[in-house]
DRENDRENKOL-67429 format. One record per residue (C-alpha): residue in one letter; x, y negated, z negated. Coordinates in nm, 4 decimals, always signed. Example, Ala and Ser with C-alpha at 12.3 -4.5 7.8 and 13.67 -1.06 7.14 Angstrom:
<sites>
+----+----------+----------+----------+
: aa :       c1 :       c2 :       c3 :
+----+----------+----------+----------+
:  A :  +1.2300 :  +0.4500 :  -0.7800 :
:  S :  +1.3670 :  +0.1060 :  -0.7140 :
+----+----------+----------+----------+
</sites>
This chain:
<sites>
+----+----------+----------+----------+
: aa :       c1 :       c2 :       c3 :
+----+----------+----------+----------+
:  M :  -0.3401 :  +1.4247 :  -0.1559 :
:  K :  -0.6497 :  +1.4530 :  -0.3682 :
:  Y :  -0.7450 :  +1.0842 :  -0.3486 :
:  K :  -0.8890 :  +0.9264 :  -0.0371 :
:  T :  -0.7993 :  +0.5710 :  -0.1392 :
:  A :  -0.5509 :  +0.4007 :  -0.3686 :
:  Q :  -0.8426 :  +0.2467 :  -0.5573 :
:  A :  -0.9869 :  +0.5919 :  -0.6284 :
:  W :  -0.6460 :  +0.7070 :  -0.7552 :
:  K :  -0.6123 :  +0.3990 :  -0.9755 :
:  E :  -0.9619 :  +0.4408 :  -1.1202 :
:  A :  -0.8988 :  +0.8079 :  -1.1982 :
:  A :  -0.5676 :  +0.7260 :  -1.3669 :
:  M :  -0.7244 :  +0.4558 :  -1.5824 :
:  Q :  -0.9664 :  +0.7150 :  -1.7226 :
:  R :  -0.6752 :  +0.9202 :  -1.8584 :
:  S :  -0.5542 :  +0.9028 :  -2.2156 :
:  Q :  -0.2414 :  +0.7040 :  -2.2921 :
:  S :  +0.0404 :  +0.9585 :  -2.2662 :
:  I :  +0.3046 :  +0.7640 :  -2.4580 :
:  G :  +0.3349 :  +0.6002 :  -2.7981 :
:  D :  +0.2650 :  +0.2383 :  -2.8739 :
:  A :  +0.6356 :  +0.1580 :  -2.9188 :
:  E :  +0.7096 :  +0.2827 :  -2.5651 :
:  V :  +0.4127 :  +0.0878 :  -2.4261 :
:  S :  +0.5521 :  -0.2258 :  -2.5909 :
:  R :  +0.9020 :  -0.1632 :  -2.4550 :
:  R :  +0.7720 :  -0.1048 :  -2.1012 :
:  E :  +0.5487 :  -0.4117 :  -2.1150 :
:  Q :  +0.8334 :  -0.6365 :  -2.2308 :
:  Q :  +1.0566 :  -0.5025 :  -1.9546 :
:  A :  +0.7849 :  -0.5513 :  -1.6902 :
:  R :  +0.6996 :  -0.9036 :  -1.8098 :
:  K :  +1.0654 :  -1.0029 :  -1.7916 :
:  H :  +1.0948 :  -0.8631 :  -1.4386 :
:  V :  +0.7730 :  -1.0249 :  -1.3147 :
:  L :  +0.8601 :  -1.3640 :  -1.4604 :
:  Q :  +1.2141 :  -1.3506 :  -1.3149 :
:  E :  +1.0532 :  -1.2876 :  -0.9762 :
:  G :  +0.8337 :  -1.5934 :  -1.0287 :
:  K :  +0.5162 :  -1.3878 :  -1.0030 :
:  S :  +0.1949 :  -1.3866 :  -1.2052 :
:  L :  +0.1203 :  -1.1608 :  -1.4987 :
:  H :  -0.2374 :  -1.1404 :  -1.3740 :
:  G :  -0.4065 :  -0.9830 :  -1.0780 :
:  E :  -0.3659 :  -0.6660 :  -0.8791 :
:  V :  +0.0121 :  -0.6313 :  -0.9069 :
:  W :  +0.0018 :  -0.6558 :  -1.2871 :
:  E :  -0.2874 :  -0.4075 :  -1.2963 :
:  D :  -0.0697 :  -0.1651 :  -1.1015 :
:  Y :  +0.2180 :  -0.2144 :  -1.3456 :
:  M :  -0.0209 :  -0.1266 :  -1.6281 :
:  L :  -0.0666 :  +0.2235 :  -1.4847 :
:  Y :  +0.2954 :  +0.2967 :  -1.5751 :
:  I :  +0.3217 :  +0.0675 :  -1.8783 :
:  M :  +0.0286 :  +0.2364 :  -2.0507 :
:  G :  +0.1459 :  +0.5855 :  -1.9619 :
:  K :  -0.1473 :  +0.6548 :  -1.7318 :
:  M :  +0.1048 :  +0.7699 :  -1.4688 :
:  D :  +0.4611 :  +0.8918 :  -1.5044 :
:  I :  +0.7244 :  +0.7242 :  -1.2887 :
:  K :  +0.7081 :  +0.9825 :  -1.0086 :
:  E :  +0.3320 :  +0.9584 :  -0.9774 :
:  Y :  +0.3479 :  +0.5778 :  -0.9991 :
:  Q :  +0.5987 :  +0.5637 :  -0.7131 :
:  A :  +0.3830 :  +0.8001 :  -0.5055 :
:  Y :  +0.0763 :  +0.5862 :  -0.5793 :
:  L :  +0.2521 :  +0.2674 :  -0.4658 :
:  L :  +0.3797 :  +0.4343 :  -0.1504 :
:  F :  +0.0301 :  +0.5593 :  -0.0718 :
:  K :  -0.1285 :  +0.2228 :  -0.1560 :
:  H :  +0.1058 :  +0.0273 :  +0.0668 :
:  S :  +0.0993 :  +0.2739 :  +0.3528 :
:  R :  -0.1623 :  +0.2551 :  +0.6238 :
:  G :  -0.3538 :  +0.5445 :  +0.4693 :
:  G :  -0.3850 :  +0.3921 :  +0.1248 :
:  E :  -0.6636 :  +0.1484 :  +0.1938 :
+----+----------+----------+----------+
</sites>
């Protein structure tokens, strides 16, 4: 693992260019909003910021899953 904390990983990812087109960003965002609202959760805060890593194409799905696993494991803090 090249990141010592989940926050460091997140900050590095946010510095990357968007790797997908605007239409795909829009599709992902609509899908995520629907899911979050069905769960009765907020579209603001840390969870939504994490979703944005994938929505904006800063991480692909495999990296995003690895990031979440790392973040929510004991070593991710």
